[in-house]
C-alpha positions as CSV (number, residue, x, y, z in Angstrom):
1,M,87.4,149.6,92.1
2,A,89.8,148.8,89.6
3,P,91.7,145.5,89.9
4,G,95.1,146.5,91.3
5,S,93.7,150.1,93.4
6,P,95.4,150.4,96.9
7,G,92.6,147.6,98.5
8,D,91.2,145.9,95.4
9,T,90.2,142.4,96.0
10,G,90.1,141.9,92.8
11,L,86.8,141.1,92.8
12,I,83.4,142.9,92.4
13,K,79.6,143.2,93.3
14,V,76.8,143.9,90.8
15,S,74.2,146.0,92.6
16,M,70.8,144.9,91.8
17,G,67.0,145.8,92.3
18,D,63.7,144.9,89.8
19,G,65.7,142.2,87.9
20,E,68.1,145.2,87.2
21,S,72.1,145.9,87.5
22,L,72.3,149.1,89.2
23,G,76.6,149.2,89.4
24,L,79.4,147.2,89.8
25,T,81.5,147.9,93.2
26,G,84.1,146.7,94.1
27,V,84.8,143.9,97.4
28,P,86.3,145.2,100.3
29,V,90.1,144.0,101.5
30,H,88.9,143.1,104.6
31,W,85.9,140.0,103.1
32,Q,89.7,138.4,101.8
33,T,92.1,139.2,105.3
34,A,89.5,137.6,107.5
35,W,89.5,134.7,104.6
36,R,92.9,134.1,105.1
37,L,93.6,134.9,108.3
38,F,90.7,131.6,108.7
39,D,93.0,129.4,106.5
40,L,95.3,129.7,109.5
41,A,92.6,127.7,111.9
42,K,93.5,124.3,110.0
43,G,94.6,122.3,113.4
44,N,93.3,124.2,116.1
45,P,89.9,123.4,117.0
46,A,88.8,126.8,119.0
47,A,90.4,128.0,116.6
48,E,88.1,126.2,114.0
49,D,85.5,126.7,116.4
50,V,85.5,130.7,115.8
51,A,86.3,130.3,112.4
52,R,83.1,128.3,111.6
53,R,81.0,130.3,113.5
54,W,82.0,133.4,111.3
55,Y,81.3,131.8,108.1
56,G,78.2,130.7,109.2
57,A,76.7,134.3,110.7
58,T,78.5,136.2,107.7
59,A,76.6,133.9,105.2
60,M,73.6,134.9,107.1
61,W,74.1,138.2,107.6
62,M,74.9,138.5,103.6
63,Q,71.6,137.0,103.1
64,D,69.3,139.0,105.3
65,A,70.9,142.3,103.1
66,R,70.7,140.3,99.9
67,S,74.5,140.6,99.7
68,H,74.9,137.6,98.4
69,D,78.9,136.8,98.0
70,T,79.7,133.0,96.3
71,V,83.5,132.9,97.0
72,H,82.4,133.9,100.0
73,L,80.6,129.7,101.9
74,Q,83.3,128.4,98.6
75,R,85.6,128.8,101.3
76,A,83.9,127.9,104.1
77,R,82.6,124.9,102.6
78,D,86.6,124.2,102.0
79,L,87.2,124.3,105.9
80,F,84.1,122.9,106.6
81,P,82.6,121.1,104.0
82,E,80.4,118.3,106.0
83,D,79.0,121.6,108.6
84,V,74.8,121.8,108.5
85,D,74.4,125.2,108.4
86,I,77.2,126.3,106.1
87,L,75.5,123.5,103.9
88,F,72.3,124.4,103.9
89,L,72.7,128.4,103.4
90,S,74.5,127.2,100.5
91,G,71.4,125.8,98.7
92,T,69.6,128.9,100.4
93,Q,72.2,131.2,98.8
94,Q,71.8,128.6,95.7
95,E,67.9,129.0,95.9
96,V,67.5,132.6,94.6
97,Y,70.6,132.9,92.5
98,A,67.8,130.0,90.9
99,S,65.1,133.1,91.2
100,P,64.2,135.4,87.8
101,P,65.9,138.5,88.8
102,V,68.8,137.3,90.0
103,Q,68.7,135.8,86.6
104,S,68.4,138.2,85.2
105,V,71.1,140.0,86.2
106,A,73.2,137.2,85.4
107,R,72.6,137.4,82.3
108,T,72.5,140.9,81.4
109,A,75.2,143.0,83.8
110,V,77.6,144.9,81.3
111,L,80.8,144.0,83.2
112,P,84.6,145.1,82.6
113,I,87.1,142.6,80.5
114,G,88.4,140.2,82.3
115,Y,84.7,139.2,85.1
116,H,82.3,137.2,85.0
117,V,79.2,136.9,87.0
118,S,79.5,133.9,89.5
119,V,76.4,132.7,89.3
120,P,74.9,129.6,87.6
121,S,72.1,129.0,85.1
122,E,68.8,128.4,86.8
123,A,68.5,124.6,86.1
124,A,72.6,124.7,87.8
125,A,71.6,126.6,90.4
126,L,68.5,124.6,91.2
127,R,70.7,121.1,91.1
128,N,73.7,122.8,93.2
129,A,70.3,124.2,96.1
130,E,69.1,120.7,96.1
131,T,72.8,118.9,96.6
132,Y,73.5,121.0,99.4
133,L,70.3,120.9,101.1
134,R,70.2,116.8,100.7
135,H,73.3,116.7,102.3
136,A,72.8,119.0,105.3
137,L,69.3,116.9,105.7
138,M,72.0,113.5,105.5
139,R,74.1,115.5,108.6
140,R,71.0,116.3,109.9
141,P,67.6,114.3,109.4
142,G,65.6,116.9,111.5
143,H,66.6,120.0,110.2
144,Q,63.4,121.3,109.9
145,E,63.8,124.6,107.8
146,A,66.7,122.0,105.0
147,R,63.7,120.3,104.4
148,L,60.8,123.3,103.2
149,H,63.3,124.7,100.8
150,L,64.5,121.5,99.3
151,G,60.2,120.9,99.1
152,R,59.8,124.6,97.3
153,V,63.3,123.6,95.1
154,L,61.6,120.0,93.8
155,I,58.6,121.8,93.0
156,V,60.4,125.0,90.9
157,R,62.3,121.4,89.2
158,G,59.0,119.6,88.1
159,R,59.1,117.7,90.5
160,P,55.8,117.9,92.9
161,Q,55.4,113.9,94.2
162,E,58.7,113.8,95.1
163,A,58.8,117.6,97.1
164,A,54.7,116.2,98.7
165,E,56.8,113.3,100.3
166,E,59.5,115.7,101.6
167,L,56.6,118.6,102.7
168,R,54.5,116.7,104.2
169,H,57.1,115.6,106.5
170,V,57.6,119.2,107.3
171,T,56.4,120.0,110.8
172,F,56.7,123.7,113.2
173,P,56.0,125.2,116.3
174,D,53.1,126.9,116.6
175,A,55.2,130.3,117.6
176,D,56.8,130.0,113.4
177,R,54.0,131.2,111.4
178,E,55.6,132.2,108.9
179,L,57.8,128.5,108.8
180,Q,53.8,127.0,109.1
181,Y,52.6,129.0,106.4
182,F,55.5,128.3,103.7
183,A,55.0,124.9,104.5
184,A,51.5,124.8,103.8
185,L,52.0,127.3,101.4
186,F,54.2,125.3,99.5
187,L,52.4,121.8,100.2
188,G,49.5,123.2,98.2
189,A,51.4,123.7,95.1
190,A,53.0,120.4,95.0
191,E,49.5,118.5,95.4
192,E,48.8,120.2,92.8
193,G,51.9,119.7,90.9
194,S,50.6,116.4,91.9
195,G,47.0,116.4,90.7
196,R,46.0,116.0,94.3
197,F,43.4,118.8,94.0
198,A,42.2,118.3,97.3
199,Q,45.0,118.1,98.9
200,A,45.7,120.9,97.1
201,R,43.0,122.8,97.4
202,D,42.9,122.2,102.2
203,A,47.0,123.4,102.3
204,Y,46.2,126.8,100.7
205,Q,43.4,127.4,103.1
206,R,45.8,125.9,105.9
207,A,48.4,128.6,104.9
208,S,45.1,131.5,104.6
209,A,44.4,130.6,107.7
210,I,47.1,131.5,109.3
211,F,47.1,134.5,107.6
212,P,44.3,135.6,106.7
213,L,45.7,138.8,105.0
214,A,48.5,137.5,102.5
215,Q,47.2,137.1,99.0
216,S,49.0,134.5,97.7
217,P,47.0,131.9,99.1
218,Y,43.5,133.5,97.2
219,I,45.7,134.0,94.5
220,A,46.2,130.3,94.4
221,L,43.3,128.6,95.7
222,S,41.6,131.0,92.7
223,A,44.6,129.1,90.0
224,L,43.2,126.0,90.9
225,A,39.6,126.0,90.9
226,R,40.2,127.9,87.4
227,Q,42.6,124.8,86.7
228,R,39.1,122.2,87.2
229,G,37.2,124.0,85.5
230,D,34.8,125.6,88.5
231,R,34.7,129.4,86.9
232,A,33.0,130.9,89.7
233,G,35.2,129.7,92.2
234,A,38.0,131.2,90.7
235,L,36.2,134.3,90.8
236,R,35.5,134.2,94.3
237,E,38.4,133.3,95.6
238,I,40.2,136.3,93.9
239,Q,37.7,138.4,95.4
240,H,38.8,137.5,98.6
241,V,41.6,139.7,97.4
242,F,40.2,142.6,96.2
243,D,38.1,142.2,99.2
244,L,41.3,142.7,101.2
245,G,42.3,146.2,99.4
246,D,44.8,148.2,101.4
247,R,44.5,145.7,104.5
248,S,47.2,143.5,102.3
249,T,51.2,144.6,102.4
250,D,53.7,143.5,101.9
251,D,54.3,142.7,105.7
252,Q,51.0,140.3,105.5
253,D,51.5,138.2,103.2
254,P,55.4,136.4,104.4
255,W,55.5,134.8,100.4
256,W,57.7,138.4,99.9
257,S,60.5,137.6,102.2
258,Y,60.7,133.8,101.8
259,Q,63.6,134.2,100.4
260,V,65.4,135.9,103.8
261,C,63.8,133.9,106.6
262,Q,66.3,131.8,107.1
263,T,68.4,134.3,108.4
264,R,65.7,135.0,111.3
265,P,68.4,133.5,113.9
266,L,70.7,136.2,113.0
267,K,70.8,138.0,115.8
268,E,71.6,134.9,118.4
269,W,74.5,133.8,115.7
270,L,76.3,136.8,115.7
271,E,75.4,136.7,119.6
272,S,77.0,133.7,119.6
273,L,80.1,134.0,117.1
274,N,81.2,137.1,119.8
275,K,80.8,134.5,122.5
276,S,83.4,132.3,121.4
277,V,85.6,135.4,120.4
278,E,85.9,136.0,123.4
279,G,86.5,132.9,124.6
280,F,88.7,132.2,122.7
281,R,91.1,135.7,123.5
């Protein structure tokens, strides 16, 4: 969409796949209309509640659809700088922005003159993610998912000991098997990075016990054994991956959907938004 055409917001999105830019699309004007409408909610508690729920639910929908919008959460933080849900989603968005596929597209996308990709560098995105997640935890210390993501961000930032301290305190109910899996897998990486190899092995084995058909724990165990000079152990662990064969699919290893694991409550959030709108009317 060319700037200045009917319905144009002046914003474009870069579509991507496998770390490559697939094209450009205009941002529909209804988003900008909603942003301006909710700016008017300031000072009206009932309207502010609808606006807060709308920003949270729509930001979660965007992340679930892997259709990130930097401006959307910037405006949400301008209106609700202390809202835990918005801070959490801001942190998970920046964590995704730091990923290699997004960074690759941000560096190589060909844009019209006058446009730029609003994705920070990997280091800056990780700093932002840590800041938002820590802020969310300051507001709600019991936010287990925020602590989980913070632990993973600290691992990527090269601070495994800090990550381990965070992840050792992460707990999830038995029903949240995927989150339990991530907690064990990331704790294993943090312990390994801290030189606590026995603890790392225990954590990786816990992850494998939660999802026996997942490849990631076996690969991590093989790499850990190799790092310790245990060639036989490394071969034994990697053989488990080969033995899984076709039984191990993307659905069997939650790691492949980690970037959207925070969107699991999307249906409930949308229903809550609809009820708040009906009540406002």
